[in-house]
N, C-alpha and C positions, 0 to 999 in steps of 0.2 A: 703281411705291410711291413716293409723298417719301418723305423723308428720317424726317419725321415721323411716317406711317403707321408705316412699319418700327420705329421707335421703340417705339411703342404694339405692335405686332405682336410683336416681340421682349420687349417685358415683359410680353404675356398667356402668350407660350409659358412665361417664368420661373412666373409663376403658376402659371398649370397643370401644369407638371412638379412646381413643389412642391408643390402640394394633389393631386397623384396620388401621390407620392411617398409625403406624411405619411399617404395614406390604405392606402397599399399596407402601411406598417410598421405601423399601428396596426388591420390585418387581422388581430385577436388569436383563438388559439382559446376555445371557450366551455368553462365547465366541466363541461358535458356530455361535450366532445369529452375532455379531459384524463384524467376519470375513465373514459371509455371505454380509453385508454391502460392506464393502471393494472390496469383489470380485467386487458386482454387477457393484461398483462405477469404477474400472479399468476395467472393460471391458466396461461399456458406455462412457467412454470420454477417450478411448484407452489410457491409463497411463505406461507408461514404470515400475515408481515405485514408492511407495508411504509409508508415515511411519505415526503411529498412537497410542498417547498415550491417556489415560485417567487415572483420580485420583477420585475418590469415595468413602466421609466418612475419608479422612485421611489416605486413603491407593494408593498405586500404583495399580490400577485395570485390566489395560491391556497397554501391550509397544510393541510394535512386529514392523516391515517391511516387505513388500512385493514387489514383482519384481525385478528390477535389475536397479543397480545405474547406467547404458550408456546401449544405445541398440546397440548390436552386439556385447556387451558380454556378460559375466556370472556371473560378481559379485551381490551378493545378495542386497537387501537393508534392515539391521537390523535395531534396536532402537539405536543405536552406530552411523547409517551413518551422516553424516554433511550436512544439507540442510540451502539453505539462506533463513533467515525467512522472509526476506523483510522489510516492513511496520510494523512488531510485533515488531522491534526495538524501536520502538518510545514510549511504555509502559517501558522500558527500561531505554532509554533515560532522562524519566518523573522520574524513581525512582531515579536514581546520583543527579538530582536534590534537592530531597526530600534528599536523605544524604548528602547535601552540606547544606540545610536546619537547618536538624539537629544538624549541625557542627556550625551554626551561621554565614554562609560566605552570607547567601542571603537569601530574602522573596521572597515569591511567586510575591506579589506586587511592587515588586522592580523595577523600570526604566529599559530597557535592556540597555541606554548610559551608566549608571552606571559601565558597567559591561564590554562595547565596544563603547566607546567615538565614534568611527568613524560610529556607525548604523544609516541610516537614510533612515525612507521610505520618500515616494514623499510628505507626508504634514506634513508640522514642527510641527504642534499641535500633529499630530499622532504618529509623532516619539518623543516629549517630554512623551507622555503618554503611550508610547508602552511597557508593564510588560515583566517579565518570563511566567507568566500564561498567556498572550498573545501569547509568542511563541507556544504553545502547543496545542491549543482549535479553531486554523483555523478560525479564526475569524476576520485576519486583515483587510477584502475590499479587497486585492487580489482575482483578481479570479483566478478557478479551477487547478491546478496544475501551476498555474506563475511560468515560470523561470524554468522549469525543463528541458529546452533545454540546458542550462547548462551542466547539470547533463548526461544524454541522448542523443544518446549514445556517449559511451564512448570517454570523449571529455577531454580539457588541461585546465580546469578550476581550479581556486583555492578557497581556501575560502576565501582570500581575494577579487576573483573577485565576489564571490554571494553578498559578503556586500556592494558593491559598485551597484552591478546592482539592487540590493533592490529601491535606489531612484530615476531608473529610471521605474519599473513596476507601470504601471496605476492601480487604484483600480477599482473593479466591481461593489462596494458596499459601503456604508456609514462605515466606524471602527464600529467593532463590532453587527454588524447588522446581518450580515448571513454566514450563514457556507458555506467554499468551502476549499477543501482539499488541503492542500499546502506541500511540502517536504523542500524547503529552508527555512525556519523559523525553523525545528528542526536542520536542521545544522547550524546555528546563537546560538540555544541551547546547542546544546554539543561545539560551541566556548566558550559560556558561563562557560560552566564547565571547561573547560584548564584555561581561563582566572583567574577563580578563585578558583584552586585547584593547580594549578602550575605545572600541567603535562597535556600531551595530551588527550584529551576525550576515546580515546581508552583505556589507559592506567587505566584511572581512572574506567570506566566501568569495566573492567577486574577485578583490584584489588581489589575497594571496593566494588562491587554489585555480577559479575558472580564466582569471584573464591570463597570466603564468603559462597556463596549458594553451593559450591560445586561441580557446571557445570564447569567443568574445559575443559571438552571437546570445550567451546562454545568460539569463538573469537568475536573480535568487528569488523572483516573486513576478507572478503576472502584472505586477500594477508597474515592475521596475525595465519591461519590458516595453522599446521604442515604436513611435506610434507608428512609424510607416515599416515595421515589419511585419511579415506574412505570418499569422498565426494561425493553426487549427482550431476550429469553432467544435464543443464536444456537444454528440449529440445521444438521444435514447431513441428505442426502436416503441413506438406506441401503436399498435394493432399492425405492426407489419411497415412501419411508415415512419420516415426520420423525422425527427422533431430537435431543432437545436434547443441546448441548455444551457442553464450557467453551471458551470463547474463544481461550484460550492468551493473553492478554493479560496483560501484568504492570506493576505501577508503574516496574518498571526501564525500560522502555520509554518511557515519557510522553513524551518531544519527538520520537521517534519516532514514536508511532502511539495513544496515550492517551487522547486526550479523549474525555469521553460527552458527547451534545448532542442535544436536540429538532429535530427540521424547523423550528419557530418559532422558535429561537432561531438557527440556520444560515441563517435568511431574513437575518435581522437581520448576518451574518456576509457574506453577498452585496451587500447594500446598504453595509456598510462597504466593500468590497474598491471594489465602482463607487463609489461617491462619494470615491475616491481618500483614504483615510483618517480621511474628515470622521464622526464621528457623527451619529445620530437626531440632536441637540441641538445639534448644529456646532462642535463641536470638535473641532480637528485635531490627533489623538489622535497618527498619527504625519506628521511634517513631510511635504511634498511631496518635497525630494531623497532622502528615506530610501527613501519609499513607492515611489518610481518606481525603485530597486532592486531593488524585491521582485519586480516584474513585466517585467524586464531580460534579455531570451535569454541565457543563460551557453553550455548546453552543446548542441550537435548532438546529436538524435538519431534512429533510426528511426520512422516512423508508424506505427499500427497497419493491414493489410493492408486489412481492410475498409472502413475510415473513408476511405484514401486512394481505395482504388475507387469509394466512394461520393459523398465529397464534393470530392472534387480538393484533397485536404490540400495546402498551399504550402510551410508550414513545420513543424515538429515539432523543439520545443526546451524545455528546463529552465532555468527562471528560478530563484528562491528559494522553492522550496517549493510551484510551478507550473508546470503543462506549460504551453508557448506552441504555439499553432496557430490552422489555420483552421477553418471549418465553410461550405460553399458558397462560399469565399472571404471570411469573415468574420472578422474578429480574434478566436481564442478562448484562455479560460482555462480550465483542465481540472485535475482529478487525480480518483483514483480511491484506493479503500483498502477493504483487505481484512483484516479476524480470522477466526480461524477460527467460522464457521458466521454471518458477517454481512460485507456488501458494502457501500459507498456511493460514488457518484459524484458530481460537481457540476460544472457548466459556467457558465463566465458568458461573456460578450457585450458588451465595453464601448461599440460602437457603439450596440447595441442598446436598453444599458442594461436588460440579460435577465440573469438568473440563474435556474437549475434545480438544486434538490438532492434526490438519492433514496437512499431506504437501507434496505433489509431486513434481516431474521434469517434469513436462508438463504446460505451460501455458492453463490454465484451470482453470472452475470455480468447479473442484472435491472436495477439500476441502470443502467445503462448504454444498454438499450435503451430503456427511459423513456423518460431525461432526452435519448438522443437522439433519439427519438420526439414528445419537446413542444419542442425545439428548432425540429426538422424546421417542424412546425406553423406556429412564430411565424416562421418565413423564408418560409415560401409566398410573399409578394409580392416579394420581394427577388431570388429567386433560381429560373429555370426549372427546377432540378434536383430542386427538392425533391417532398415526396411519396410519398418511400423507407418502406418496411417495416421499421422498423428492430427490432419485437419479431422479425421472420422473419430479419432478416438476421444480429442476435446470436443466435439461438436455432441457427443453422445451422452459424455459424462455433461454438458451443461446442459443438456434436453432430458435426460435423468434424474438432475436434479431439479429441474423446475416443474417437470410433473411429479416428482412427489413430494414437492412443496403445495402445488397445485391439490395434491388428491390428502393432503394435512389439513388445507384450510377447508378442504372440501367436507371432510370429517367432521372438521370442529363445527361446521356451519348445520353440518345434518344433526350432531349430536344436542345442541342447544335448546332449551325449554323454551321452543320460541313463543309461547302465552303466556310468559313469566312478564314482571311487570317489577317495575322500580317499586323499592321498600316507602319511598317518597314524592313529596310534590317535586318537582324538576326546581323550580326555587330553591330547595333546601340544601341541592348540590351546588350552587354558585357561591364563588368566592373566590378567595386567595390562597394559593396552596404553594406551598417551598419546602424545595429538598437545600440542604446546606452547603451541597455543591456545587449545584447547578442554578439556582436562585429562584423565582415566582413564577407560577403560572398563573393566567386567570380562567374562571369559568365562569362563562356569562347566558343568558338566553338570548336567543333571534327573536327577529317580528313575527315566525311563522312558530313559536312557542318551542323552539329545538335548544339544545344545550350547545355550547361554542367554547373553543378550546385555543389558547390563543399564549406563546410562550412571551414572558418578558425578557427570554436571552436571546430569541431569532423571532422575527419579524415573520418568513417565513413557514413557521410552524404553526401552522393555523387552519382550523378547520371547523366542519361540524362533527358532534357526535351522535353519533346513530345507535338506539338502541340495542345490544346483540342478546344478553338476558341477565334478569335482576341486578345487581347492579353494578354488572358490564355495560361499558358503549365501544364503541368501534368508532375513534379519530379517524374520519376522512379527510385528510390532506387537502387543502385547497388546490396545491401546484400537484396536479397528479400525476407529475411525472417523479417525485420523490420516490413512487412505489415503495413506502413503508409507513400504510395505514398501519393503528398501532391500537390494542387494546388498554382500557382507562377502566381500572375497576375501584370503584368506590368501597371503600370502608365503613362501618358505625363505630360508634363508641356505644360502651355498656349503656350509656343512656340513650340511645336512639341518635344522636347526632351525626353527621356526617364526619368523621376524622383525619382521612387520609386517601390519597391515590397511589394505588401500583398498574406499572403500563408493563406491557409486553410487545411487540411487533407481533401482527397477524401473521404472516408470511414466513417459512424458515428463511427462504432466498432474500429478507431484508440486510443492508448492508449492516456489517456489526457495528458501522460507526453511530448508528440510532442505536446506543445502548439506553433505551426505555426501560428495560427490566434492571437497571442500575440507580435509578429514581425510586424515593419513597418523599412522597410530596407529602407535607402535613398540613391541613388547613390553618389558615392564619387568621387568629381571632379577630373579629373589627370590633372597634369601639362600638362600648356600649354591649356587646355580645358577652351571655354568663359563661 
């Protein structure tokens, strides 16, 4: 073959390869295929309602609602129905800080104490070194969900309480050495926005980010939603039946998980991220330099077991409000969100210019199943490993987790010393107990001679104490929808008096935000006591 022929053949090979590649990328799922996934997901996880939006190659590919806003009603979900997106809000909080960085008001590696002089961690060195970037990357050294009981279930905490509490929370690892998801430090990040901008975090988020993007139906908190707007109602499943519930969301946690938004507006958000900070009107709302900081991996973290198993996830890290990983080898940005009775999941594949957002009004893993299944369909021409049944995979993982938890609870029940009795008369356990970061709880007796637990921080965290064994009881919360019963173990002093309480969730499936295990409740001496 002559050099000319070789050149022509090589050129044709490039052209043909390019056409094949383009055709495989463009082998997109049909609306019918997407809605089949949605229908299967809703049936498998018994969802009242779901909303889905997809952006692809710079265009809105799909946006719709399915099901109903609230059980017992006929109000349909559409793509303008507002859902609480929970921890997906964290990426928005990081973006507000990027805007302030563009304004010259702060830098990512500025110490937090430059903006909040009263900010303290338990270690003075960590306090001095703690930066804006550290607030957003879950590497503080605090344990998983540390201090979340200050937020859930509905509490009387203030932002000042949270700032004060941080100095009393004990680390579980050294600073910047391990990933442990937290919410409190995002609330601190929101306070940095407020102190730096001179207006509330909520106002800044809406005025400088949501509204310029055209996301005018979205709000920073549930309380700021227009009364006429259609809002999805959160649900839990109790004995196979839907029950409406409070979301446990409060304005206090707006920077960690407060945003309410529609699927249609979340499509706008996905396009904004895929366009690297460029709005639909062509405005560079966040500069290239600061936008790149948002997506740069910072903290390594373990991957989800079934995702690694089925997609060969090569990287798992946390950036600023985003998880960074791979899906069938393709770079992926993602984040999940969950409040009581409502869950959400988002995935962006920058190289495919693809974004998928799913939310629902039930406490369930359904959004992750639907998103993964839809993304899998888009990648069929790229990876030979696609075609997985993600709805079945996620359902099996969820069922396995529940079964393992039920077995653990049953094992603990079977191994207890059933004929044991408390060391002291019940009246001896009555009193006020105080944890330095959480505050007071009260142990009282009821009319039927049982102990009763009442949090001073949360009116909802209240219930009778059922004897388990020896000096350990189980708090059976009056609101059974909390699904967070906890062991309450009393310890005696060397002189035989009740000295302290330690707590632990009964079930391994209890949400990590019920961080009972971090409490160390010392009995407060009453006036006149020796």
